[in-house]
Structure formats: structure tokens, C-alpha cells
C-alpha positions in Angstrom: 10.4 -15.5 -5.2 8.6 -12.1 -5.1 7.7 -10.2 -8.3 10.4 -7.5 -7.9 13.2 -10.2 -7.5 11.9 -12.2 -10.5 11.9 -9.0 -12.6 15.4 -8.1 -11.4 16.7 -11.6 -12.2 15.0 -11.5 -15.7 16.4 -8.0 -16.5 20.0 -9.1 -15.5 19.7 -12.3 -17.6 18.6 -10.3 -20.6 21.4 -7.9 -20.2 24.0 -10.5 -19.7 22.8 -12.6 -22.7 22.3 -9.6 -25.0 25.4 -7.6 -24.1 23.7 -4.5 -22.7 20.8 -4.5 -25.1 22.2 -6.4 -28.1 22.1 -5.0 -31.5 18.4 -4.9 -31.9 17.8 -1.6 -30.1 14.6 -3.0 -28.6 13.0 -1.3 -25.5 13.2 -3.0 -22.1 11.1 -2.1 -19.1 12.5 -1.7 -15.7 11.5 -0.2 -12.4 12.5 3.3 -11.8 12.8 5.5 -8.7 11.1 8.9 -8.9 8.8 10.5 -11.4 9.8 12.1 -14.6 9.1 15.9 -15.4 6.4 16.1 -18.0 5.2 12.5 -17.6 3.7 10.2 -15.2 4.9 7.1 -13.6 3.1 3.8 -14.0 2.5 1.2 -11.2 5.6 -0.6 -12.3 7.7 2.5 -12.1 8.3 3.3 -15.7 7.8 6.8 -17.1 5.1 7.8 -19.4 4.6 10.9 -21.5 7.4 13.3 -22.5 10.4 13.7 -20.2 13.0 16.0 -21.3 16.7 15.9 -20.4 17.5 19.4 -21.8 16.2 18.4 -25.3 12.8 19.7 -26.6 9.7 17.8 -26.7 6.9 18.1 -29.2 3.9 16.1 -28.8 5.9 13.6 -26.5 8.8 13.3 -29.0 12.4 13.7 -27.7 14.7 16.0 -29.6 18.6 15.9 -29.5 18.9 19.4 -30.9 21.3 21.4 -28.8 21.9 18.7 -26.2 25.7 19.0 -26.3 25.8 22.8 -26.5 27.0 24.7 -23.4 29.2 23.9 -20.3 30.3 20.4 -19.7 28.6 18.4 -16.9 31.7 18.4 -14.7 31.5 22.2 -14.3 28.4 22.0 -12.1 28.3 21.3 -8.4 27.8 17.7 -7.3 24.8 16.8 -5.3 26.2 14.2 -2.9 22.9 12.8 -1.9 21.9 12.2 -5.5 25.4 10.7 -6.2 25.0 8.2 -3.4 21.7 7.0 -4.8 23.1 7.1 -8.4 26.0 4.8 -7.3 23.5 2.1 -6.3 21.5 2.7 -9.4 24.6 2.2 -11.6 24.7 -1.4 -10.4 21.0 -2.1 -10.1 20.2 -0.6 -13.5 22.7 -2.8 -15.2 25.0 0.1 -16.3 28.0 -1.6 -14.7 27.4 -4.7 -17.0 28.6 -2.8 -19.9 30.4 0.4 -18.7 33.5 0.8 -16.6 35.6 3.7 -15.4 39.1 3.6 -16.8 38.3 0.5 -18.7 36.2 -0.5 -21.5 33.9 -3.6 -20.9 31.6 -3.8 -24.0 30.6 -0.1 -24.1 32.3 3.3 -23.8 34.6 3.9 -20.9 32.8 6.5 -18.7 36.0 8.0 -17.2 36.0 11.6 -18.0 32.6 11.6 -19.8 31.4 14.5 -17.7 34.3 16.6 -19.0 33.4 15.7 -22.6 29.7 16.1 -22.6 27.0 18.4 -21.2 24.6 17.2 -18.4 21.8 17.4 -20.9 23.5 15.2 -23.4 24.3 12.6 -20.7 20.8 12.6 -19.5 19.6 12.3 -23.0 21.8 9.3 -23.5 20.5 7.7 -20.2 16.9 8.4 -20.9 16.6 8.1 -24.6 19.6 6.0 -25.9 17.5 4.6 -28.8 16.7 8.1 -30.1 20.2 9.3 -29.5 21.8 6.6 -31.5 19.7 7.5 -34.5 19.7 11.2 -34.3 22.8 12.4 -32.4 26.1 12.5 -34.3 28.2 11.5 -31.3 25.9 8.6 -30.3 25.8 7.4 -33.8 29.6 7.3 -33.9 29.7 5.4 -30.5 27.1 2.9 -31.8 29.2 2.4 -35.0 32.3 1.8 -32.8 30.9 -0.5 -30.1 28.0 -2.0 -32.2 25.9 -2.4 -29.0 22.6 -0.5 -28.4 22.1 0.7 -24.9 18.6 -0.4 -23.8 16.0 2.2 -23.2 14.9 1.3 -19.6 12.5 4.3 -19.6 14.2 5.9 -16.7 12.7 9.0 -15.1 14.4 12.5 -15.1 15.1 12.0 -11.4 16.9 8.6 -11.9 18.9 10.1 -14.8 19.8 13.1 -12.6 21.0 10.6 -9.8 23.1 8.7 -12.3 24.6 11.9 -13.7 25.6 13.0 -10.3 27.3 9.7 -9.6 29.2 10.0 -12.9 30.3 13.6 -11.9 31.5 12.3 -8.5 33.4 9.4 -10.0 34.9 11.5 -12.7 36.0 14.3 -10.2 37.5 11.6 -7.9 39.5 10.3 -10.9 38.2 6.7 -10.1 
């Protein structure tokens, strides 16, 4: 079995056994596609350095300040090419293990999320879920309700953008 396949199987097992990250909030590495703005990409594809998702960075630290201020993500145009890649990532990055559209699996239902949150907030949640559940009031409330910490997969800004475009497309289609 090649290294990538073993890694994918191991990641799937961790997610399945821990319920999308479990309650520990520990970091998990995974391969990512694309490099992050403000940071490099390691040989394994994980991002390094500071990568913003609309939040501010100070010395590599992510800040949630102002992430949910402004227009909702659904108000922006959809990049169909990114959405197509994002649809595949939604499955391969184990998002579908915990999240559904129009139904709750173990974590929040993503139906309509792009009408409730800004693009920056959604990308912050995708890229820095551990920071968000400690610092963002909405993420704290969701963690208290679902009692499951979304794993930090160290995804790049590009991967977060692709996932966001997929969410926008799914939400617009009402699926």
C-alpha cells in the first residue's frame, strides 16, 4: 500500500473512531492542495506560518476579531471551478463524516451556513477550528451544543476557498 493510501486510511480511521476529532481538540495532519497565503507548504502538503482567512495575524497567531462582520458568504459570486474541487475535498477531507446538508450527523448541519456567516468566518472555522472554539462566541456555542471539536487539518487558504465555494454552491442549490 503506498504512503498516501496508508495516510488516507489512517486519517479516516481516526475520524471515524473519534467522531470528527473527538473532544480533545488535538491537531491532526493531512495532505492539502495548494499553498496558503502568508505561509509555506511542507513536503507533506500541510501549511506552515501564518495564513489568514480574513482574520488578522500577529507573529503567526490567528485572530477571530471581526470575522463575522460584513456581508454573508452567499452574497458573493460562486467560482464553479473551485466549487467542483471543493466538492471532492468535502469527502476526502472527512467533512462529510460529521457534516450534512439538511440533516445533522454529529456536527452542525451546513444547509444555509453561507447565508448565516461571512466567507471569512467560514474559512476561519475550516482553517483554525481549534482557535475558533476557544475565541469566537458562535464557535464556542456550537462546541457546547455538539461537544465535538472539529480537527485542525492545517488546510491552506486555497483549500479553504475551494470548500467555501462548494458550500456556497450547495446552499444556493438548496441541496
